[in-house]
N, C-alpha and C positions, 0 to 999 in steps of 0.2 A: 512320444512325450507322451506324460504323465498327463491323462485326464481326471480330475475329481469326481469320483461319486456319490448319490445321493442312495440312501438307503432307507424308505419309511415304514414304519414298522407301528400295524394298522392292526390292534386287537379286532379276531371274527365270532361272530355267536357260533356260527355255524362253516367248519371251512370248506369242507366239500363244495357247499351254495356258493361261496367264495370263490372259488376256485374257478367251479364254473361260470359265475357270472364276468371276472374279468379275463377269461377265455373267448366267451362272448364277444369280448370286446374287440378281440383281435390280436389279448395279449398269447404269451406262453411259459408253460410255471415248468423252471428250472429243476430238473430231479434233483438235483447232485444237492441243493438246502432244501428241499422238500422234506416233510415225511410229517406222523401221522399230526403232528402238532404245528405245525407250522408250513408256508409254502411262497418259494418265493416266482416273486409275480412280475417278469421281465420285461419294462415296459419299453427300454430302450438300453443303447451300450453302457448308459454313464446311470441310469434312475432303475429301481428295481423295489418295488413294495414288496416289506415281508407281513403278511397277511399270516395271523399268532392265536392261536387260541387264547382265552380270555387267562386260562387258569396260566399257561407258559409265557404269556405277556406279563401278567401280575409277579413272574422271578426277573422282572427285568427291571422293578419300580416298587418303592413302597406306597409308593403315593396310589389314591385312589384310582382306579380302573372306569374313565371320562361314559358316561350311555352318548355313544354319538349323536344318537336319535332328540335327546332334547337337550344336550351341550356340546357348544362347540369348542372344540377343543386343538383345532386345526382346517387348515385352507388349503387343499393340493390346489397348484395349477399348472396346470401343465399347456407348454404350447403347441401351436395346430401353422400347419405352411397352409392353410387356406382358411378361407371364410366359409367354407363348401366341408372341410375337415372337421370344424369348431361344429357344425352340424349334424356330420356325421359320425360323429364317439358320441356325443348327447344322447340322438339319437338310438344309437346304439346299445349305451346303457339303460335305457329308460325301456327297451326291448325286453333286454334282461334282466327285465326286474327293478330296475333303478328309480330313484324317482329325479322329473325335473327340479331345479331346487333356483331360486328368485330368477332375477328380471332377466332377460336379455339384454346383455350393453353394444350397443353399436354408437357408434364412435368416427365411425368414417373408415379413418384409421388406423382401430382398432376395434374388436368384435370377438365377444365373448361369451358363454353360456356355460351352466353348467349342472351338475348332478351331485344327486349323493348316493353313495353304493349301499348293499343291502343293510348295511350293520351301520349305514347312515352317516357317516364321512361324505364331508361337501369335498367336490373335484371339480374346480372350475377347467376352462379349457378356453384360448384365448389366442385369438391369431394380430399380430399386430405388420402393417406393411412394414415392409425393409427399408423403403424411403424415409419415412416418421422416425428410424429408430438411426440410420444412418445421422440424424440431422438435419 
């Protein structure tokens, strides 16, 4: 059965530093789709973050590239299997050089935290009680 994938393309200032950051979070780099201009970060079987140097990113758009440290261009949200896994990933991101972002959201059935990566892109991590999702 076909599973649709998502490829999030993000401009980065320092490709090597960004690769190191994401591998410290436990993700892997797919060398088949990585080179000196881009790195393919495998988040899951269906989610890939493509980290692109800014000059390479610019070849895909005529728009100005946002400075994610001062402008919000996108909020990326990842699900987590538990409240503990939310904390684990955000804590790893902060330890790897990222910054905690916003307030912890605790609504009993839903729990979330966020971090900004090295380039200021905001990654939200959320757990939701499966019973609440089923209705």
